[in-house]
VEXDREN-2710 file (C-alpha; in Angstrom, 1 decimal):
% VEXDREN-2710
k/r/px/py/pz
1/MET/307.5/14.3/99.4
2/ALA/305.5/15.0/101.7
3/VAL/308.3/17.3/103.9
4/ARG/309.2/18.7/100.1
5/LEU/305.6/20.1/99.4
6/CYS/304.5/21.0/103.1
7/ARG/307.4/23.4/103.5
8/THR/307.5/24.9/99.8
9/PRO/307.1/28.8/99.9
10/GLY/303.7/29.4/97.3
11/VAL/302.9/25.6/96.9
12/LEU/299.6/25.4/98.9
13/VAL/299.9/21.6/99.6
14/PHE/299.7/20.4/103.0
15/CYS/300.0/16.6/103.7
16/LEU/297.1/14.9/105.8
17/VAL/299.3/12.2/107.0
18/LEU/300.8/14.7/109.3
19/LEU/297.6/16.8/110.4
20/ALA/296.3/13.0/111.1
21/ALA/299.5/12.5/113.3
22/CYS/299.3/15.6/115.0
23/ARG/295.6/15.1/116.0
24/GLY/297.1/11.3/117.5
25/ASP/295.3/9.0/114.8
26/VAL/296.7/5.9/113.3
27/VAL/298.3/5.7/110.0
28/SER/298.7/2.0/109.2
29/PRO/302.6/1.0/108.8
30/LEU/304.6/0.9/105.1
31/SER/304.7/-2.6/103.8
32/PHE/308.3/-3.1/102.0
33/SER/308.5/-5.3/99.2
34/PHE/311.1/-6.2/96.9
35/SER/309.5/-8.4/94.2
36/ASN/309.4/-6.6/91.1
37/GLY/312.9/-4.3/91.7
38/PRO/316.0/-5.2/92.0
39/SER/318.0/-8.3/93.1
40/THR/319.9/-6.4/96.1
41/PRO/318.2/-3.3/96.7
42/GLY/320.4/-2.4/99.4
43/ASN/322.9/-2.0/97.0
44/SER/321.3/-0.7/94.4
45/HIS/319.5/2.7/96.3
46/VAL/316.2/1.7/94.8
47/VAL/313.7/0.9/97.2
48/ARG/309.6/0.2/96.5
49/VAL/307.1/0.8/99.2
50/GLU/303.4/0.5/99.4
51/GLY/302.1/3.5/101.7
52/ARG/299.6/5.8/102.3
53/ASN/299.5/9.5/101.6
54/ALA/297.1/12.1/101.1
55/PHE/297.4/15.8/100.1
56/PHE/295.1/18.4/98.8
57/ILE/295.9/21.8/96.6
58/VAL/294.7/25.3/95.7
59/ASP/293.9/26.2/92.3
60/GLY/293.2/30.2/92.7
61/ALA/292.8/30.7/89.7
62/ARG/290.3/28.9/89.2
63/GLY/288.9/28.4/92.4
64/ILE/288.7/25.0/92.9
65/MET/290.6/23.1/95.2
66/SER/291.1/19.3/95.2
67/PHE/291.8/16.7/97.9
68/HIS/293.5/13.5/97.3
69/GLY/294.0/10.2/98.8
70/GLN/291.0/9.7/101.2
71/ASP/288.0/8.0/100.3
72/VAL/286.0/10.0/102.8
73/THR/284.6/13.3/101.8
74/LEU/285.7/17.1/103.4
75/ALA/282.9/17.1/106.1
76/GLU/283.9/13.0/107.2
77/PHE/287.2/13.9/107.5
78/CYS/287.0/16.9/109.6
79/ALA/284.7/14.7/111.7
80/GLY/287.7/12.2/112.4
81/GLU/287.5/9.8/109.6
82/ARG/290.3/8.4/108.1
83/ASP/290.3/6.4/105.0
84/PHE/293.6/6.5/103.3
85/ASP/294.9/5.6/100.0
86/VAL/297.1/2.9/99.5
87/MET/300.0/4.1/96.7
88/ASN/303.2/2.7/95.1
89/ARG/306.1/4.9/96.1
90/GLN/309.9/4.2/94.2
91/PHE/312.6/5.8/96.0
92/ILE/315.9/6.1/94.5
93/GLU/319.0/7.7/95.8
94/VAL/321.6/9.0/93.4
95/PRO/325.3/9.8/93.9
96/SER/325.0/13.6/94.6
97/GLY/322.9/12.7/97.9
98/ALA/319.4/13.5/96.3
99/ILE/316.5/11.1/96.5
100/HIS/313.9/10.6/94.0
101/ALA/310.8/9.8/94.5
102/LEU/307.8/8.2/92.2
103/PHE/304.2/7.5/93.5
104/THR/302.2/6.3/91.5
105/SER/297.7/4.5/91.8
106/ASP/295.6/3.6/89.1
107/ASP/292.5/4.3/91.9
108/HIS/293.2/7.2/92.8
109/HIS/291.0/9.1/95.2
110/VAL/289.9/12.7/94.5
111/TRP/287.7/14.9/95.8
112/ILE/287.0/18.9/94.2
113/TYR/285.5/21.4/96.1
114/PRO/285.1/25.7/96.2
115/ALA/288.5/26.8/96.9
116/ALA/288.7/28.0/100.5
117/PRO/290.8/28.1/103.6
118/PHE/291.8/24.5/105.0
119/ASP/290.1/24.5/108.5
120/CYS/287.2/22.5/109.9
121/ALA/285.1/25.0/110.6
122/ILE/284.6/26.1/107.3
123/LEU/285.1/22.7/105.2
124/PRO/282.2/20.4/106.1
125/THR/279.8/23.3/105.3
126/LEU/281.6/23.5/101.5
127/PRO/279.8/22.0/98.3
128/LEU/280.7/19.0/96.4
129/LEU/282.1/19.7/93.2
130/ALA/283.2/16.3/91.5
131/SER/284.5/12.9/92.9
132/GLY/285.8/9.8/91.8
133/GLN/289.2/7.6/91.3
134/THR/291.6/8.5/89.3
135/ARG/295.3/7.7/87.7
136/LEU/297.6/10.0/89.8
137/VAL/301.3/10.0/88.9
138/ARG/303.6/12.4/91.3
139/THR/308.0/12.5/91.0
140/ASP/310.1/14.5/92.9
141/ASN/313.9/14.7/91.8
142/ASP/315.5/15.1/95.8
143/LEU/312.6/14.3/98.0
144/THR/314.1/16.3/101.0
145/GLY/315.1/19.4/99.2
146/PHE/318.9/18.8/100.2
147/GLY/321.0/16.5/98.6
148/GLY/322.0/18.2/95.2
149/PRO/323.2/21.6/94.3
150/GLY/320.9/21.8/91.3
151/ALA/317.1/22.5/90.6
152/ASN/314.6/20.7/92.4
153/ALA/311.4/20.0/90.5
154/PHE/308.5/18.2/91.5
155/GLY/304.6/18.3/91.1
156/TRP/302.1/15.7/89.8
157/SER/299.8/14.8/87.1
158/ALA/296.0/13.4/87.7
159/THR/293.7/12.5/85.0
160/GLY/290.1/10.6/85.0
161/THR/286.7/11.1/84.7
162/LEU/284.6/12.1/88.0
163/THR/281.3/12.0/89.1
164/ASP/279.9/15.5/88.9
165/ALA/278.1/16.2/92.6
166/ALA/275.2/18.3/90.7
167/SER/273.7/16.1/87.7
168/GLY/275.3/13.0/88.7
169/GLY/276.7/12.6/85.2
170/PRO/280.3/11.9/84.2
171/VAL/282.7/14.6/83.8
172/ARG/286.6/15.0/82.0
173/TYR/289.1/15.8/84.9
174/ASN/292.3/16.7/84.3
175/GLU/295.6/18.0/86.9
176/THR/298.5/19.3/86.3
177/VAL/301.0/20.3/89.3
178/ARG/304.7/21.1/88.6
179/ALA/307.3/23.2/91.0
180/VAL/311.0/24.2/90.7
181/ILE/313.0/25.8/93.2
182/LEU/316.2/27.0/91.5
183/PRO/319.3/26.7/92.5
184/PHE/320.4/30.2/94.7
185/THR/322.3/32.5/92.5
186/GLU/321.8/35.8/94.4
187/PRO/319.8/37.7/96.4
188/GLY/316.6/38.2/95.4
189/ALA/316.7/35.9/92.7
190/PRO/313.6/33.4/92.0
191/GLU/313.6/30.2/93.6
192/GLU/310.7/28.9/92.1
193/GLU/308.6/28.6/89.1
194/LEU/304.6/27.0/89.9
195/VAL/301.8/25.7/88.3
196/ILE/298.8/24.1/89.2
197/ALA/295.7/23.8/87.1
198/ILE/293.2/21.9/88.4
199/ARG/290.4/21.3/84.8
200/LEU/286.7/19.9/85.2
201/HIS/284.8/19.8/81.6
END
């Protein structure tokens, strides 16, 4: 999922796991478990794994952005602190060669800020709008983007109740991100359709 979202034009998502690696930080190793999976996961092409993952996205239409998967503020992140959420992840290899991915978490950290470039010269100065833990479901029907001739659909939804940073009161939150990379047809044909909606109400 990280590779696909990071390299897709038009999707303002950056995988902070990769940024951490560039800075030389240590990311906890993945722990594999098939306790709830098929009895022979190697033959079924199903892998379930717990891992750590963080990312952010900008909703330009609403002028806000969400920072996902870490129990630290942007100011703390830029100061070098790391506390990645653990997510449940499932990968299924299908006959076409595509890898279907499903990421889920019931206690996924989200921080909402005004939209801005992801630059640590700017991020620590941004006022926090809301924060809290939410439920996240993230899917990708072709994790690498090279597994099949069809469209590649990916994205996530997150819902929950956050804490308003100004009032301290509860605020309802839902976020939807959906992108579709269409199969190549002819020069100039559209390559993607995109929905980014971060709502506080």
